[in-house]
C-alpha positions in Angstrom: -32.3 13.7 -18.1 -32.1 10.9 -20.7 -28.9 9.0 -21.3 -28.3 6.5 -24.2 -27.4 3.3 -22.5 -25.7 0.4 -24.4 -23.9 -2.4 -22.6 -23.9 -1.5 -19.0 -26.1 -3.0 -16.3 -28.0 -1.0 -13.8 -29.1 -2.2 -10.4 -32.3 -0.8 -9.0 -34.5 -1.1 -5.9 -35.2 -4.6 -4.7 -31.8 -5.9 -5.9 -33.2 -6.9 -9.2 -30.8 -6.8 -12.0 -31.9 -5.5 -15.3 -29.8 -5.7 -18.6 -30.6 -2.7 -20.7 -30.9 -3.3 -24.4 -28.9 -1.3 -27.0 -30.2 2.1 -27.7 -32.5 2.1 -24.8 -32.8 5.3 -22.8 -32.9 5.4 -19.0 -34.3 8.3 -17.1 -32.3 9.1 -14.0 -33.8 10.7 -11.0 -32.1 13.8 -9.7 -31.3 12.7 -6.2 -28.3 13.2 -3.9 -27.7 9.4 -3.9 -24.1 8.6 -4.6 -23.4 6.9 -7.9 -20.8 4.2 -7.9 -19.3 2.4 -11.0 -17.9 -1.1 -10.3 -15.3 -2.3 -12.9 -14.2 -5.9 -12.9 -13.7 -8.6 -15.6 -15.2 -11.4 -13.4 -19.0 -11.3 -13.8 -19.6 -12.9 -10.4 -17.5 -10.4 -8.6 -19.1 -7.6 -10.5 -22.6 -8.7 -9.6 -21.7 -9.3 -6.0 -20.2 -5.8 -5.7 -23.1 -4.2 -7.3 -25.6 -6.1 -5.1 -23.7 -5.0 -2.0 -23.8 -1.4 -2.9 -27.5 -1.5 -4.3 -28.6 -3.0 -0.9 -27.3 0.2 0.7 -29.3 2.4 -1.8 -26.4 3.5 -3.9 -27.0 3.9 -7.6 -24.7 1.3 -9.2 -23.4 0.8 -12.7 -21.0 -1.9 -13.8 -18.4 -2.1 -16.6 -16.7 -5.4 -17.7 -13.3 -3.8 -18.3 -11.1 -0.7 -17.9 -11.7 0.9 -21.2 -15.6 0.6 -20.9 -15.4 2.0 -17.3 -13.3 5.1 -18.4 -15.7 5.8 -21.3 -18.6 5.6 -18.9 -17.1 8.0 -16.4 -16.5 10.4 -19.3 -20.2 10.6 -20.1 -21.8 10.2 -16.6 -21.4 11.8 -13.1 -19.8 9.2 -10.9 -18.9 9.7 -7.3 -16.8 6.6 -6.8 -15.2 3.8 -8.7 -14.8 0.2 -7.2 -12.0 -1.3 -9.3 -10.3 -4.6 -9.6 -6.6 -4.7 -10.2 -6.2 -7.9 -12.3 -7.9 -7.3 -15.5 -6.8 -8.2 -19.1 -5.8 -5.5 -21.7 -5.8 -2.6 -19.1 -5.0 -3.4 -15.5 -6.5 -1.5 -12.6 -3.3 0.7 -12.1 -3.7 2.1 -15.7 -7.4 2.7 -15.3 -7.0 4.4 -11.8 -4.3 6.6 -13.2 -6.4 7.7 -16.2 -9.5 8.2 -14.0 -7.6 10.3 -11.5 -5.9 12.5 -14.1 -9.3 13.1 -15.8 -11.2 13.7 -12.5 -9.1 14.3 -9.4 -12.2 14.4 -7.2 -13.3 11.0 -8.1 -12.9 8.5 -5.4 -11.2 5.2 -6.4 -11.5 2.0 -4.3 -9.3 -0.9 -5.3 -11.1 -4.2 -4.5 -8.8 -7.0 -5.3 -8.1 -10.7 -4.3 -4.7 -10.1 -2.9 -3.6 -6.6 -1.9 0.2 -7.8 -1.6 0.3 -8.1 -5.5 -0.8 -4.5 -6.1 2.1 -2.4 -7.2 3.1 0.6 -5.2 2.1 3.0 -8.2 -1.6 1.9 -7.9 -1.7 2.6 -4.2 -1.1 6.3 -4.8 -4.0 6.5 -7.1 -6.4 4.7 -4.8 -8.3 6.2 -1.8 -9.1 2.9 -0.2 -7.7 -0.7 -0.7 -10.0 -3.6 0.1 -9.7 -7.3 -0.3 -12.4 -9.3 -1.9 -12.3 -11.6 1.2 -13.2 -8.7 3.5 -16.7 -8.9 5.1 -19.5 -7.1 3.4 -19.9 -4.9 6.4 -16.3 -3.8 6.2 -16.6 -3.3 2.4 -19.7 -1.1 2.8 -18.5 0.9 5.8 -15.3 1.7 4.0 -17.1 3.0 1.0 -19.6 4.9 3.1 -16.8 6.6 5.1 -15.0 7.5 1.9 -18.1 9.1 0.4 -19.0 10.8 3.6 -15.6 12.4 3.9 -15.6 13.3 0.2 -19.0 15.1 0.7 -17.4 17.0 3.6 -14.4 17.9 1.4 -11.9 15.8 3.5 -9.0 14.3 1.7 -8.8 10.5 2.4 -6.0 9.1 4.4 -3.3 7.3 2.5 -4.5 3.8 1.8 -1.2 2.2 2.4 -1.4 3.4 6.0 -5.0 2.1 6.4 -4.0 -1.3 5.1 -0.9 -1.7 7.2 -2.6 -0.5 10.4 -5.6 -2.9 9.8 -3.3 -5.9 9.1 -1.2 -5.1 12.1 -3.9 -4.6 14.6 -7.0 -6.3 13.1 -9.0 -3.1 13.5 -11.9 -2.1 11.4 -12.2 1.2 9.6 -13.5 3.9 12.1 -16.8 5.5 11.3 
């Protein structure tokens, strides 16, 4: 299947990043590998997120802002979105709400610097809340569990309960 590709980055095998030029077509392999879109306005955080996920074999795309990410999900099959809250023009709460309204099955992971500043409204549109200071292992295991549960048709546990329990006990996410 050929897809026109404009301003997004695709991370492939070997963790090598390729910027795809305007009007270039990319051929996607039809595989059951989950596809994840990372949305963040900070380029370093975006590249770090994509590198973590690509190292686990996920197909990863990135978007530099909310409107670009929303447009991308409208034209591509995405299994999960890793989303920053603090972004200019359209914050993570607005993006998550639109994504969930358009595709209720889409899994939304909020990955932010400080979870305490995230409004209650966003917490109800997110499946998992993660801090950017969490270890890569915790980040990856949380996403793997979310995708696994989603593939089994399980509804994720309320992210507020997960975050509070983890803070209180210091436990990691069960696998």
